[in-house]
C-alpha positions in Angstrom: 48.1 17.8 -38.6 50.5 20.2 -36.5 52.1 21.0 -33.5 53.4 23.5 -31.4 57.8 22.1 -31.2 60.1 23.5 -28.9 63.8 22.9 -29.5 65.8 25.2 -27.2 65.7 27.1 -23.4 65.0 30.8 -24.6 66.4 33.0 -22.2 62.8 35.3 -22.2 59.2 35.3 -23.6 60.8 38.1 -26.8 63.3 35.1 -27.8 61.0 32.9 -27.5 60.5 30.5 -30.6 57.7 27.7 -30.8 57.3 26.4 -34.0 54.0 25.0 -35.3 55.5 21.5 -37.1 53.8 18.4 -39.3 53.7 15.8 -36.5 53.6 12.3 -38.2 50.1 10.7 -38.2 49.5 9.4 -34.6 49.5 4.9 -34.0 48.9 4.0 -30.1 50.5 1.5 -29.0 48.7 -1.1 -26.8 46.9 0.6 -23.3 46.9 4.3 -25.2 44.3 6.3 -27.4 44.9 9.3 -29.2 42.8 12.1 -29.1 41.9 15.2 -31.5 42.8 17.9 -28.9 39.7 20.9 -29.4 41.0 22.8 -26.7 44.4 23.3 -24.2 44.5 25.6 -21.4 47.8 27.2 -21.8 49.5 27.4 -17.7 51.8 28.8 -16.0 54.0 26.1 -15.6 53.3 25.5 -19.3 55.2 28.6 -19.9 57.7 28.5 -17.9 59.3 25.0 -19.2 59.5 26.4 -22.3 61.9 29.0 -21.7 64.1 26.0 -19.3 62.7 26.8 -16.0 61.9 23.3 -14.8 65.1 21.8 -14.7 63.5 18.3 -15.9 61.8 19.3 -18.9 63.5 17.4 -22.6 63.6 19.4 -26.2 62.9 19.4 -28.8 58.9 18.6 -27.7 55.6 19.9 -27.7 54.2 21.7 -24.7 50.6 21.8 -22.5 49.7 19.7 -20.1 45.5 19.7 -19.8 43.5 19.4 -22.3 40.2 18.3 -23.9 39.1 16.1 -27.3 37.7 13.1 -28.9 39.3 9.7 -29.2 39.4 9.2 -32.0 41.9 5.9 -31.9 42.7 2.8 -30.0 40.8 1.1 -27.5 37.2 0.5 -29.8 35.0 1.4 -26.3 36.6 4.4 -26.0 36.8 5.4 -30.0 34.2 8.4 -30.3 33.9 9.5 -26.9 34.7 12.9 -25.6 37.5 13.4 -22.8 39.6 15.4 -20.7 42.9 15.2 -18.2 46.0 16.7 -17.5 49.7 15.6 -16.1 52.5 16.8 -15.4 54.5 15.5 -17.0 52.9 16.4 -20.7 54.9 19.5 -22.3 57.3 19.2 -20.6 59.4 15.8 -20.1 57.2 14.8 -22.9 55.0 16.1 -25.3 51.7 17.5 -24.1 48.6 18.9 -25.3 49.4 21.9 -28.1 49.3 19.9 -31.2 46.4 18.4 -33.2 46.6 15.7 -31.7 47.3 13.7 -28.4 48.5 10.0 -27.7 48.3 9.1 -24.0 47.2 5.6 -22.0 44.1 5.4 -22.3 45.1 6.1 -17.7 45.0 9.8 -18.5 41.7 10.3 -19.9 38.5 10.4 -18.3 34.6 10.9 -19.7 33.9 15.3 -20.1 31.1 16.5 -18.0 28.8 17.0 -20.5 27.5 20.1 -19.8 31.2 21.1 -19.9 32.6 22.7 -23.1 35.8 21.1 -24.7 36.6 24.8 -23.9 35.7 24.6 -19.9 36.9 22.0 -19.7 40.3 22.0 -21.3 40.7 24.8 -18.8 40.9 23.0 -15.8 43.3 21.1 -15.4 46.5 22.5 -13.2 44.0 24.4 -11.3 41.5 22.4 -9.7 43.9 19.5 -9.5 46.4 21.7 -7.9 43.5 22.6 -5.1 41.8 19.2 -4.6 44.9 17.9 -4.2 46.1 20.3 -1.2 42.1 19.5 -0.2 42.8 15.2 -0.3 46.2 15.5 1.1 45.6 18.3 4.2 42.2 16.0 4.9 38.9 17.8 3.3 37.3 20.6 4.3 34.2 19.9 6.2 31.1 21.4 7.4 31.6 24.4 10.1 35.6 24.2 9.3 36.9 27.8 7.6 39.6 27.7 5.0 41.3 30.7 4.5 42.4 31.0 0.5 45.5 33.6 0.3 45.4 34.8 -3.4 41.9 34.1 -4.1 41.9 35.2 -7.4 43.8 33.6 -8.9 43.0 30.7 -11.1 44.6 27.8 -8.0 42.7 29.9 -5.2 39.0 30.0 -7.4 39.0 26.2 -7.0 40.1 25.9 -3.9 37.3 28.6 -3.0 34.7 26.7 -4.9 35.9 22.9 -3.8 35.7 24.6 0.3 32.1 26.3 -0.6 31.0 22.4 -2.2 32.6 20.2 1.2 29.8 23.3 3.6 32.8 25.3 4.7 33.2 29.0 5.6 35.7 30.3 3.3 37.5 33.6 3.9 39.3 35.3 1.0 42.4 37.4 0.4 43.7 39.2 -2.4 45.3 42.0 -3.2 41.6 45.0 -3.4 39.4 42.6 -1.3 37.1 42.8 -3.8 34.9 38.8 -4.4 35.0 39.6 -7.9 34.4 35.9 -9.1 34.8 34.2 -5.8 33.2 32.2 -3.8 33.7 32.9 -0.3 31.5 34.4 2.2 34.5 37.4 2.9 36.9 38.9 1.2 40.1 40.4 2.6 42.3 42.8 1.3 46.9 41.9 1.4 47.5 45.0 2.6 45.5 44.8 6.2 46.2 43.2 9.4 45.0 39.9 7.4 45.5 37.7 10.7 43.6 40.0 12.8 40.4 40.2 10.2 40.4 36.8 10.5 40.7 36.4 14.2 37.7 38.4 14.2 35.5 36.4 11.5 35.9 33.1 13.4 35.6 34.8 16.8 39.1 34.1 17.8 39.8 30.3 16.2 41.7 31.2 13.4 41.2 29.8 9.9 41.4 25.1 10.3 42.1 24.7 6.9 45.4 27.9 5.1 45.2 28.0 1.3 48.4 29.9 0.6 48.7 29.6 -3.1 51.5 33.1 -3.3 53.5 31.5 -0.6 55.7 34.5 1.2 54.6 37.2 1.3 51.5 35.6 3.2 53.7 33.4 5.2 54.0 35.1 8.0 50.3 36.1 8.5 48.5 33.1 7.4 50.7 31.0 10.8 49.0 34.3 12.6 45.9 33.4 11.8 45.8 29.2 11.2 43.4 27.9 14.9 44.7 25.1 17.2 45.6 22.4 15.3 45.1 24.2 11.5 47.3 22.8 8.9 48.4 24.6 5.5 49.0 24.1 2.3 51.6 25.7 -0.4 52.2 25.1 -3.6 54.1 28.4 -4.4 56.4 30.6 -3.7 58.1 34.1 -4.3 61.6 34.3 -1.6 62.6 31.1 -0.8 63.9 31.3 2.6 61.2 32.7 5.1 61.6 33.9 8.7 59.9 30.2 10.7 58.7 31.0 14.3 59.2 27.1 15.5 57.5 27.6 18.6 54.2 28.2 17.5 54.5 25.6 15.3 54.2 22.8 17.5 52.7 24.4 20.8 49.7 25.3 17.8 50.3 21.7 16.2 49.6 22.7 13.2 50.6 21.2 9.7 52.2 21.9 6.6 51.2 20.0 3.3 53.6 21.4 0.1 51.8 20.0 -3.4 53.7 20.1 -6.5 51.7 18.3 -9.4 54.6 18.5 -11.4 55.3 15.4 -10.3 52.4 13.4 -11.3 51.7 12.0 -14.7 48.4 11.3 -15.8 47.4 8.6 -14.4 48.0 9.9 -11.0 46.0 13.1 -12.0 43.2 11.7 -13.2 42.4 9.7 -9.7 42.3 13.5 -8.5 40.1 14.2 -11.3 38.0 11.8 -9.9 37.0 13.4 -6.9 35.1 16.2 -8.0 34.2 15.5 -11.7 30.9 15.3 -10.0 30.7 18.2 -9.1 31.5 19.6 -12.5 27.7 17.1 -13.7 26.0 18.5 -10.4 26.8 22.3 -11.3 28.2 22.3 -7.0 31.9 23.0 -9.9 31.3 26.1 -12.3 34.3 26.5 -14.7 36.5 29.3 -15.6 34.5 31.9 -18.1 36.5 32.0 -20.9 36.1 35.5 -23.0 36.3 34.1 -26.8 39.7 36.9 -27.2 40.8 34.4 -25.2 40.5 31.6 -27.1 44.2 31.2 -29.3 45.0 29.6 -32.8 48.3 28.1 -32.9 49.3 30.2 -35.4 49.8 32.8 -31.9 50.9 30.5 -29.7 53.1 33.1 -28.6 50.8 35.9 -27.6 49.2 33.2 -26.2 52.4 33.0 -23.7 52.9 35.9 -23.6 49.2 37.1 -22.7 50.0 34.6 -19.8 53.2 35.4 -18.6 52.0 38.3 -17.8 49.8 37.2 -15.3 46.1 37.9 -18.0 43.3 37.4 -15.9 41.2 35.3 -18.6 41.9 31.5 -18.8 43.6 31.2 -21.7 43.2 28.9 -24.3 45.3 27.1 -27.1 42.1 25.3 -30.1 44.3 23.5 -32.5 
């Protein structure tokens, strides 16, 4: 039985030490389960936390927020079940999923959709939870509404495009190239063009009802100009912390801004968010990321996996304990 451990902050990826250590035999307390982890996604937040960029991170700890596996100990009704989950506390303020075994409350786990492999399920958590919670807070997309997704080729952007499409909304994406790629969108706009003008043209002058900004500051001004009357905007990240903000069109447009930080959700709260989209995966309305074999890493190559994620890998990276 082994696990990854980080013992201290690193000044950069080249100084990061991910030790592989033996772990004590996991013993669940009442209300807990032991999951044998079959696959665990590597998220940017996992890597940033190991580099000391999350002030509430504890040391030492085992990283990892996403996972899929099999219950091997705990309540009798869950034994042998294939399960999956994600959490904002796992791998940051408590031991996480980059290990052979994971001990969590039974309310952290949900049955894995049978049509998803462990690798697929283990790669979905953070991006799809973030996208889903954005729409839960801002208002679920409706048929006839237009959703503008900025950074649509990123993992959260792809998830937002899928969820909005499943809900019957019209989806317009923005990325650097203007190429649709794997994104489920009606139209894709290149980021270096007049984004707001093109969104207005595509919507007959109305603009977007929901703006899902996965990047933050670089798209802030154009996103504001692309918003329809009573539109709502969702923010999950930024590059620059401060941006110019014109209050007049904000209140004249009756706009709403929603901020999402999934690090604030424990596994039970995250599982409740997953409940809203599990059915989509079961019916095929939502599809998992293709996880190419080259993006499967054993724990002995964890540094390479973390380096790939920090370097902006386009593939979804997964550890296979």
